[in-house]
N, C-alpha and C positions, 0 to 999 in steps of 0.2 A: 617836586616836592625840595628844596634846595636846604641846603647847613651852611648857614652865616656863620662863618670866622668872626667872632667880633664878642668882647667882652668886656659889659658895661662898669666904670667904676660905681661902687657901692652898693652892688649888687650884693643880695641876700647869698648864703651858699645853696639856698633852696632853691631862688629865681635862677643861680647858675647852672641848675637841674635837672631845667625845663628849655628844650629844645627851642632854639629860633629856628618859625617855618620860613619860604616864601614862596610863591602861588608868582603868576604873571603880572601884578598889579598891589601884590601884597605883605605885608608881612608880621608874622602868628609870633609874638613874644611874652613872656611872664611880663603882670602888670607894675609895676613901679610907683614909685611913691608922689612922682610927679606926674602922675596920671590920673590923680586925685579929680583934681581941676576938670579935664575932660571927660572925668566919668559922671562925674556929679551935672556937669550941664546935658550931659546925654540919654542919662537915665533920669532925670526929673520929669520928663515927658509919657504923662501916665499912658501914651501909645504903645508904649514901648514895657513898660513895668505890666500891664495887665494880657502881656503875649509872653508873659514865662513866667516862670513857678516859686520863683523865688525872691525874685526883683520886689524891696516894697514901694507903697509910696504910699507919701512923698518919699524925694530920697532930694537927699542934702548933701553938703561935705563933709560932713561926718559919720554918715554911708560907706560913701568912694575910703575914707579913710577904713572903716573897720575892713571892708574887701580886701581893700590894698594888706593889710595886716594879718589879714587871715585866710589867704587863698593860696594852694598849691602846700597846705600844711597837711594833708586827709592820702592813707592809703588811696591811691589808685583817681586820682584827683589830677587832670592835668586842665589848667584855667591858661589863657592866653589871650590879650586884648588886641586886637586887627587894625594894624596904621593905614593907610592909604599915603604913601609919601610920608610923609611928621607927622600925620592929621591922623589921630584916633577916632578909631569909624564905627568900633563895636565889641564883640567879647564872642567869644567861641571854645569848647573845652570838653572834655571828658569827664566820667564821674560814673562811684561807680553805682548801680544798679539791678535788682533781679540777678544776681550772680553771673553780670555781663557789664560790658560798658555802656552811660547813654552818652550821646551828643547834645547837647544843646549850643546853641547860638541868639544875639541878639545883637542888633542896626538902631544905631540913631537916625531919625527917623528922618534929615537929610541926605542917607544913602539907603532909603529904601528902593529896590527898583532901579537898581544898577546891578545883579548879577554878581555883588559881592560878598551875601551871604554863600551864596553854589560855591563861588571859587573858594572861600575859607573851608566853609564845609568840610569838601571836595582835599582840600594839605591836610587837614584835621583825619580825617579818615584814610588814608592813607598814611600817616601818622600813626594811629591807632591799627591797624592792621598789619603796614612794614616791623615798624620798631617795635610798639608794643606786641603784637602778636598775638592780638586778638584777637577769638577766633566768630563774633558775633556782635555787632552794634545796633542799640534799640538806638530810639529818637520820638519826639512828642509830641505834638502842634493842635492849641487849639481847633476845633472844628469851626472857630467864626474867623480862623486867618490862614484863609486857603493859598496863601502868599508861600506861608513858610512849609505850609502843605505840597507845595511845588517843587522848592529848594529842598526837602527829603529829595520827590519822584528824578529827580534829576538826576540825585545821586545814586540812584540805585534801592533804595527802600523801598520795603514791599509793608502796606499795608497790611496791618495784623487786624484791629478791632478799636471800638471808643471803649476809653470809660473815664472815671470822675474823676481828677484830679485839684489839688488844692492847689487857691492861687495868692500868691500871700495881699498881691497887689488888688483883691477884690474882698481881699479877705472871705471864702468862700470856696468852694465847688465846682469845677468848671468842666462840660464833655473837652477829650481833649481826644484826637483820632491817633492812636501809640504804629509805629513800625521800627521794624527791622530789617538788618541786610547782614548777609550773612560773609563766610571769607569768600567761597567758591566763589556766587556774584560780583562780589567786589573786585575778585584778579578777572572776571571776564568784560568788567569797565573800565578797567584801567588804562582803554587809549581818551581819557576825555581831561589829559593836557597835563602838561611836565610841573606837576609842586616837587619843591625842595627841599629839603632838611639842610640848613644853613648855621645852625654854630648847636 
């Protein structure tokens, strides 16, 4: 993970407090107002929303505006948009859960199957254990989403069981595989590549 030394004109103080992370192909940074159209375009696809707990469906520009205005304001919350070159391709972040931090992510359908989710997740995991000094990370993946489960397994997460989780897009609960990654295991896996904090 690399720290980028850049400041964006018009950033709020909270946006400036969220680091910019960089991996081999990706940059992770705080969401901005100019991201709203790209967010709405990617998140309007039901296939994305049904694999997350909090993204509604349908998803429009007003939802993206509300997200950008409200994100990264709660204690323990760090949310990034993920960009490849100049193109926004998804999101990844951490939030408080069950006395630990929980990682979550989503990617637009055109960017599935290209290793972006694993690469960005590893950058956020390094940030969580390195900069934030987390001891444990939690995660979940719908049992009907084997690709997300593979991302977590490639990042070293260990399966802990299945439980029902409310899925906003379907307005119902669905079974979710639960995972856990502890600091000790993360330290043994650090050979997965160079991601860095850049700002």
